[in-house]
N, C-alpha and C positions, 0 to 999 in steps of 0.2 A: 504493500500500500504506500503510495507517495503522498507526502504533504506538499503544500504550496511551495515550500522552500526546497523540495526534492531531497530532503535528508532522510525521509522514511520514518516509520514509527513501529515500535515493538507491539505486535498484536498477540503474542503468546510468550510465556516464559515458564521456566521450571517444569518443562514437559519431560517426563522420564522416557528415555529411549529403550532401556533394557534393565530389568531387575537382575541383580546379582551379576552384572557384567564387569569386566575388567578393562575399562577403556584406557587406563594408563599404559596398557601394553597393546593397544590396537594398532593397526597398520592400514595404509591407504594406497590404492593404485588406480590410475585413470581407466575408465571404461574403454572398451574397444572402439566406441563411437568418437573418441577424442574429446568429449565434453564432460560427461558425468564422471563420478568417482565412486569406486567401491571402498567401503570401510569395513574391515573385518575385526572382530573382537571375540575373545573366549568368554565363557561364563565363569563364575566363581564358586561352583559347587563341586565338592569332592566326588559325589556320586554322579555318574553319567555326564562327564565333561563334554562340552559341545563347542562348536564354532558358530558364530552368528555373522551375518553380513547385512550391511545397509547400503542403499544406493542414494547418493547425493546428486540431485538434479536441480535445474533452475526453479522447479516447482516445490522443492523441499526435500525432506529425507523420507525415503521409503524403507520399510522394514520394521523390526528385524525379520530376516529370513533365516531359518535354521537349515544347516547342511543336511539334506536328505541322504539316508543310507550312509551317515557320517562314518568315516574311518576313525580308528582309535586316535585320540589326541592326548597330549600330555596332561596329567592332572594339574590344574592351574592353581590349586589352593595349598599345596604342600609348602610352597615358598613363592607367593604371588609376586613379590618384588624381583624374583629371579627369573621370570619368564618374559619373553618378548615374542612378537610377531614381526616379520619383515618380508617384503617382497624383493625379488631380484629386480635390478633396474629395468630390465626389459619386460617386467610384468608377467613373465611366463611361469614363475614359481612363487609359492607362498611357503615360508619357512617358520616353523614353530620351535622355539629354543627354550630350554630350561637348564639352569646352571647345574642341576644334579642329574638330570635324566638324559641329556643329549639333545638332539634335534630331529625333526621330521620334515622332509621336503615333499611338498605336494605340487603337482601340475595345477595351474590356475587358469581358468577360462575367463578371459576378460569380457566376454559377451554375457555370460550367465552368472559369473561370480562363484562358480562351483569349483571345488577342489577334487582331485582324483590322484590315483597312482602314488600312494605314499611310499617314501623311501626313508627308513629309519637309520639314524646313526646314533646308537645308544651308548651311554657312558659305561666305562668299565666298573667293576665292583672292587672295593667299596666306592660309593659315590664321591667321597671327598677327594679321590684321585682325579676326578674330572672337574671339580668345582671351579667355576669361572665367573664371569659377570656379564658378558655381552657378546654380540655377534654382528658382523657386517659383511656385505658382499661387494666385490669389485665392480667397477663401472661396466666392464664387459660381461657381467653376469656369470662369470666362470668360477671365480675363486671366492670361497667363504672363509672369513677369518674369525676364529673363536678364541676367546680368552679362557685359559684353563689353569689347572694347578694352583688354585687359590690366588688367582690374579698374577701369577708369576711367569706365565709364558703365553705366546700367541701361536696357534696352530692354523696352518692353511689347509683347506680341503678343496679338492678339484671337483666341482660339480659336474664336469663332463666325464669323469673317470668311470669305468665300468663298475668298480666297487669304491664308492665314495669314502667309506670308513677307512679303507686301507690306504687311501691317498693322503691321509693326515701327515703333515710335515711341519715340524717345529721351526718357525722362522725367527723367533726372538725369545730370549730368556731375560727376565728382569735383572738388571745389572747392579741392583742394590743402592742406587742413588737416592739420597734423602734431602729434604729441605727443612732445616730447623727441626730435625728429628722426625719429620713426617716421611714415610716411604712413598716414593713415586712409582708404585706398581701400576699395572695396566687397569684402566677403568672402562668407562663407557665409550663407544666408538660411533663415529658418524662420517659418512662419505660426503665430501664437499663437491661443489660444481667443477673444480679442477681435477677431479678424479682421485685425489689423495684421500686417505682415511685418517682422520684425526682422532686421538685417543685421550680422553680426559684422565689426568693423573691427580695431582693435588697442588694446591698453592699457586705458584706462578709459572707452571710448566705444562706442556702437552707433548705427547709422543705423536709421531706421524709415520704412516706407511707411504713412502714416496711413490712407489710404482705397483699398486695393488693388482694391476692386470697381468703381472709377470709371475711366472711359476717359481716356487722355492725362494732361495735367498735373494734372488734378483728383485723381489718385491721391495727390498731395502727398508727395513724397519729402523727408524732413527729415534732413539729414546731421549726423552726430555729435551728435544731439540728446538722446540718452539717456546720462547719466553713471552709471557703475557704481561700486560701493564697492570693487571689487577688480579685478585685472588679468584681461584676457581676450585670448586669441589662439588662432586656429584655428577649428574648426568648432563649430556648435551641435548639441545632441542631436537625433536624429531622432525625430519624433513622428507616428505615423499619425493619421488622423482617427477618434478614438474615438467621435465623435458620429454616425458613419455606421452605421445598423443594417440592418434588413431591406429588401428590394427589393420593395415591394408590387406584386402582379400578376404576379410572375415565377413560373416553375414550381418554383423552389427555395425560395419563401417559404412553408414548410410547418410551421415550428416555433411560430408564434404569438408571435414576439418582435417587439414594436413599440416605437417610441420617438417621442415627440412632436416631436423635432427631427431626424427622419430626413432626411439630405441629399437623399433622393429627393423630399421635399416642399419643400425650401427654395429652391434656385436658380430664378430665372425662366428661361423657355424662350428659346432664341435668337430674337432679334428683339423681345423685350419692351423697353419703354421705361423700366421701373422695376426697381430693385435695392434690397433691404432689408438693412441690416447695422448693427452686428454681430448675430448670432443664434446663441445666446442673448444677451440684453442685460440690463443692470441699471438704469442711471440714464437712458439715452436710447438711441434708435434713429434711424437716418438712412434716409430714402428718397431714393435718387438718381433723378433724372428726366432721362433722355437727351433732349437737344434743348430742354429747358425745359418748364415746366408750361403746359398749355393753359388757356384761360379757363374758369372754373367748376369748377376742380378742388378736391376735398376729400379728406382722409385720415381714416378712422375706425378706432378701435381697439375691438374687441369681445371680451368674454370667451366662454367655451365655451357659456354659456347664451344668448348673443345680446345681452346687455346692452351698450350703447354706453358704454364707459369714457371716451372722448373723441372729438370730431369737430372738426377744424380745417380752415379754408380754406388753400389754397396760392396764393401770389402768382403771377400770370401771368408766365411767363418764368423762374421760379425753377428752379435746377438741383438743389436738394436741399431737403428738409423734415425738420426735427428734431422728434421727439416726445419730450417729457419723461415718464419712466416712474417717477420716484422715489416718487410717491404711491400707486403700484399694488402690490397684493400679488403674490407670486410665483405663477406658473402659466402655462397655455397660453392664448394670445390669437390673434386674427385681425386682420390689418391689411388694411383694404379701401380700395382706391383708386377714387375716383369722379370722373367728369367729366360735368357737367350732369345729375347724378342717375343716371347709368348706371355700373355697376360695370365697371372696366377690368382689375383684377387683384386677387387676394387672396393674402396670405402668412400662413403660420403663424409665430408669434413666441413664444418661450419667455422669460419674465422670471424671472431668478434673484435670490435674496436671500441 
């Protein structure tokens, strides 16, 4: 409802959306139509745990809708503060994580909001050997980072691996650094628009995973490397992937809402040897090359008209190639990976200024 001054007016308030819900661990992903949003939250009952979904549209909030034929979900009441829900950046997976029990990965249908095909990565016994605090996923939706061992280590899991549980690789161990007696162990994580993952610690410092899209130690965890001007303690604000828009080719992509940096276009497919990040980019973009560059490899950057803005060789065996972008105007580009003159992969890249 609009008032004469166009500021609007509150017509309802204090309307409960869900009894016994845990909205502090809810997650959101954009609907496949590119406009609406799915909001998923667990309930807070020990018996018969469930997941609920809401649909946020221009007309308001619809729901709750209960997952029909729901798969087993982690008991959300044993330690409510230790459970989170998160979507992979491409919106294709919903992950439910608990600091004692492990995590479950579901396929997520952005048209219907339904989950399916659960894959469980359960904790070892006793539970305190798993105990962590938080979880985050890389911008390319491939690698999950989990804080384990009573906040003392970070383990990377490859979500493309045939056996995700066996892919766990410890990429950082707390180095014991303290500030005025406070330990700066690993806390809550959040992926930033630049693709890096920042980790809240304590006091005036944060940890950062510089290259989360890369496998193993190449992800480059830098402990207490970010100094802050003021005190921080506790969690970081939750941010859904605002750069995820329509789902091209899906039955619900009917509104004509498109975006040049749709996550449906960005991540490489499972098995690809190349990953491009960050995207969008400003000054430079990195191409990660799994297994090292083959002989005769080149990387070309083209604008939407097909003009080659740059074309550079890649040294044989190199695991990454950095392209300088500072001289190029903002806009949509294509990064073409070539080996011996044959195109191996093409990425969309948005340059921001």
